[in-house]
C-alpha positions in Angstrom: -37.2 124.1 -55.3 -38.6 127.6 -55.6 -42.2 127.7 -56.8 -43.9 131.0 -57.6 -47.0 131.8 -55.5 -49.3 131.9 -58.5 -48.0 128.6 -59.8 -48.2 127.0 -56.4 -51.8 128.2 -55.8 -52.7 126.5 -59.1 -51.0 123.4 -57.9 -52.9 123.3 -54.7 -56.1 123.8 -56.7 -55.2 120.9 -58.9 -54.7 118.7 -55.9 -58.1 119.5 -54.5 -59.8 119.0 -57.9 -58.1 115.7 -58.5 -59.1 114.4 -55.1 -62.7 115.6 -55.5 -62.9 113.7 -58.8 -61.5 110.6 -57.2 -63.2 110.5 -53.8 -66.0 113.1 -53.7 -64.3 114.9 -50.8 -61.8 117.7 -50.6 -59.0 117.8 -48.2 -56.1 120.2 -47.7 -53.3 117.9 -48.7 -50.7 120.3 -50.0 -47.1 121.5 -49.6 -48.1 125.1 -48.7 -51.4 126.4 -47.2 -51.8 129.6 -49.3 -54.8 130.8 -47.3 -53.1 130.6 -43.9 -49.5 131.4 -45.1 -48.1 128.2 -43.5 -45.0 126.9 -45.3 -43.9 123.3 -45.1 -40.7 121.6 -46.3 -40.5 121.8 -50.1 -39.7 118.8 -52.2 -36.1 118.4 -52.9 -35.5 119.2 -56.5 -32.7 116.5 -56.8 -35.1 113.8 -55.5 -37.8 115.0 -57.9 -35.4 114.6 -60.8 -34.4 111.2 -59.6 -38.0 110.2 -59.5 -38.5 111.7 -63.0 -41.9 113.1 -62.0 -43.5 116.2 -63.2 -45.8 118.1 -60.9 -49.2 116.9 -62.2 -48.1 113.2 -61.9 -46.8 113.8 -58.4 -50.1 115.3 -57.3 -52.2 112.4 -58.6 -49.9 109.7 -57.1 -49.6 111.4 -53.7 -53.4 111.7 -53.5 -53.7 107.9 -54.0 -51.3 107.3 -51.1 -52.3 109.9 -48.5 -56.1 110.3 -48.5 -57.6 112.0 -45.5 -61.1 113.2 -44.7 -61.6 117.0 -44.7 -61.3 118.5 -41.3 -60.4 122.2 -41.7 -58.6 124.3 -44.3 -55.6 124.6 -42.1 -55.2 120.8 -41.8 -52.2 119.9 -43.9 -50.0 116.9 -44.6 -46.3 117.3 -45.5 -45.4 115.4 -48.6 -41.8 114.7 -49.4 -39.9 112.9 -52.1 -38.7 110.4 -49.4 -42.4 109.5 -48.7 -42.9 108.8 -52.4 -39.8 106.6 -52.8 -40.7 104.6 -49.6 -44.4 104.2 -50.4 -44.6 104.0 -54.2 -47.8 102.9 -55.8 -48.7 99.2 -56.3 -45.4 97.9 -55.0 -45.0 94.2 -54.2 -45.2 93.8 -50.4 -43.7 90.3 -50.6 -40.0 90.3 -49.8 -37.7 88.1 -51.8 -40.5 86.9 -54.0 -38.3 85.1 -56.6 -35.6 83.4 -54.5 -33.0 86.0 -55.4 -31.9 86.0 -51.8 -32.4 82.3 -51.2 -35.0 81.6 -48.5 -34.4 85.0 -46.7 -37.5 86.8 -45.4 -39.6 83.6 -45.5 -40.8 81.7 -42.5 -40.5 78.0 -43.0 -43.8 76.5 -41.7 -43.4 72.9 -43.0 -40.2 71.4 -44.5 -41.2 67.9 -45.5 -39.1 65.4 -47.4 -35.7 66.8 -48.1 -37.1 70.3 -47.6 -37.2 73.5 -49.5 -34.6 74.1 -52.2 -33.7 77.2 -54.3 -33.0 76.4 -58.0 -32.3 78.1 -61.2 -35.3 78.3 -63.6 -35.3 75.6 -66.3 -34.1 76.8 -69.7 -36.2 74.6 -71.9 -38.5 76.7 -74.0 -41.8 75.5 -72.5 -40.4 76.0 -68.9 -39.1 79.6 -69.2 -40.7 82.1 -66.9 -42.6 84.8 -68.8 -40.5 87.5 -67.1 -36.9 86.9 -68.1 -35.6 88.9 -65.0 -37.0 86.1 -62.8 -34.0 83.7 -62.7 -34.7 81.5 -59.7 -37.5 79.5 -58.0 -38.4 77.7 -54.8 -38.8 73.9 -55.2 -40.7 71.6 -52.8 -40.0 68.0 -52.0 -41.8 64.6 -51.5 -43.8 65.7 -48.4 -45.6 69.0 -47.8 -43.4 72.1 -47.7 -45.0 75.4 -46.8 -43.5 78.9 -46.2 -45.1 82.2 -45.4 -44.7 85.9 -44.8 -46.7 88.2 -42.5 -47.2 91.7 -43.9 -47.7 94.5 -41.4 -49.7 97.1 -43.3 -48.8 100.0 -41.1 -45.1 99.2 -41.4 -45.6 99.0 -45.2 -47.0 102.6 -45.2 -50.7 102.0 -45.2 -52.4 103.8 -42.3 -55.3 102.5 -40.3 -57.4 105.4 -41.7 -56.6 104.6 -45.3 -57.3 100.8 -44.8 -60.5 101.4 -42.9 -62.0 104.3 -44.8 -61.1 103.5 -48.4 -60.6 99.7 -48.1 -58.4 99.6 -51.3 -58.4 96.3 -53.2 -55.7 93.9 -52.1 -54.4 91.7 -54.9 -52.5 88.4 -54.3 -50.8 86.6 -57.1 -48.6 83.5 -57.2 -46.9 81.5 -59.9 -46.4 77.7 -59.9 -45.1 75.0 -62.2 -44.6 71.2 -62.2 -41.4 69.4 -63.3 -41.5 67.6 -66.6 -40.9 64.2 -65.0 -43.2 64.3 -62.0 -46.6 65.4 -61.0 -47.2 67.9 -58.1 -49.6 69.4 -55.6 -49.8 73.2 -55.1 -51.4 75.0 -52.1 -52.1 78.6 -51.3 -53.6 80.5 -48.3 -53.9 84.3 -48.2 -55.6 85.8 -45.2 -56.5 89.4 -44.2 -55.9 89.7 -40.4 -57.0 92.1 -37.7 -54.8 93.7 -35.1 -55.0 90.6 -32.9 -54.3 88.4 -35.9 -57.8 87.1 -36.3 -59.0 86.3 -39.9 -61.2 89.0 -41.4 -61.3 87.5 -44.9 -59.4 84.6 -46.6 -58.6 83.0 -49.9 -57.8 79.3 -49.5 -58.5 77.4 -52.7 -58.5 73.6 -52.8 -55.1 72.0 -53.5 -54.3 72.0 -57.2 -53.0 68.7 -58.6 -50.9 68.7 -61.8 -50.5 65.2 -63.2 -47.3 63.8 -64.5 -46.5 64.6 -68.1 -49.0 67.5 -68.1 -48.2 70.8 -69.7 -45.3 72.2 -67.7 -45.7 75.9 -68.6 -45.9 78.4 -65.7 -49.4 78.9 -64.3 -50.6 81.7 -62.0 -53.4 82.2 -59.6 -54.7 85.6 -58.6 -57.3 86.8 -56.0 -58.6 90.3 -55.3 -59.9 91.2 -51.8 -62.4 94.0 -51.8 -65.1 95.5 -49.5 -63.5 93.6 -46.6 -64.6 96.0 -43.9 -62.5 98.0 -41.4 -59.9 96.5 -39.2 -57.4 94.8 -41.6 -53.9 95.3 -40.2 -51.9 92.4 -41.5 -51.8 90.1 -44.6 -50.7 86.5 -44.2 -49.4 84.9 -47.4 -48.6 81.1 -47.3 -47.9 78.8 -50.2 -46.3 75.4 -50.8 -46.9 71.8 -51.9 -45.2 68.6 -52.7 -44.7 66.0 -55.5 -47.1 63.2 -56.2 -44.6 60.3 -56.4 -42.9 60.6 -53.0 -39.5 60.9 -54.7 -36.5 61.9 -52.7 -35.2 65.3 -53.7 -36.8 68.5 -55.0 -39.4 67.1 -57.4 -42.5 68.9 -56.1 -44.2 72.1 -57.2 -42.0 75.0 -58.1 -42.9 78.5 -57.0 -41.7 82.0 -57.8 -42.7 85.7 -58.4 -45.3 85.8 -55.6 -46.9 89.2 -55.0 -49.3 91.1 -52.7 -50.2 94.7 -53.6 -52.5 97.4 -52.4 -54.4 98.8 -55.4 -54.4 102.6 -54.6 
């Protein structure tokens, strides 16, 4: 993509202004350092078209993802379309959140009763999940079933510097439902962990009991971690539960559409 020098100079200025408005500091994040004449790999125009981004939108979104303290005017960070597609904003860091791939990507911590089961969502009007694209769910059994994922923030694209300096909000959300014919118990534990896997901050609410013949619509629980301090390198997400009647089979709490996102 060929960008005229005058246009590109304005683009660099826009980036600096946007970051100053957002963070109060100015860094040299840009694709070309006009002052020093240093050129870096340009964005591929085909990738740009695929992302359907225009330049101003690109600038604002990249600033949210790659924030660095000012060091010198010659300090630059190469920004490519590949970076954007890999580290898009507010993406769900939970893999296979809605059982589309069975139990893949989940670590089974407890498998009580007859164990975890993947089922289709119920089709009764009051049972339909709010998002029609979510077609499946994870069902628990008569004894405690728990499964978890460990999110490595650096692997997910969030550097130590971004996590320590800016401490972006971390939002965890989970959806759960009882069966129409049996009560259930739901449990959730989300923990922010250090490099050596020690707990920095956690959200572990008391178990939630849904009685038999209660409203069976989908419910959700959300928690936002903020101002958690430096040192967060992993996020542990664990959920599960059981039924309240000790019935054989998958009559316990039903789970789907779990999410953990970094609010940059």
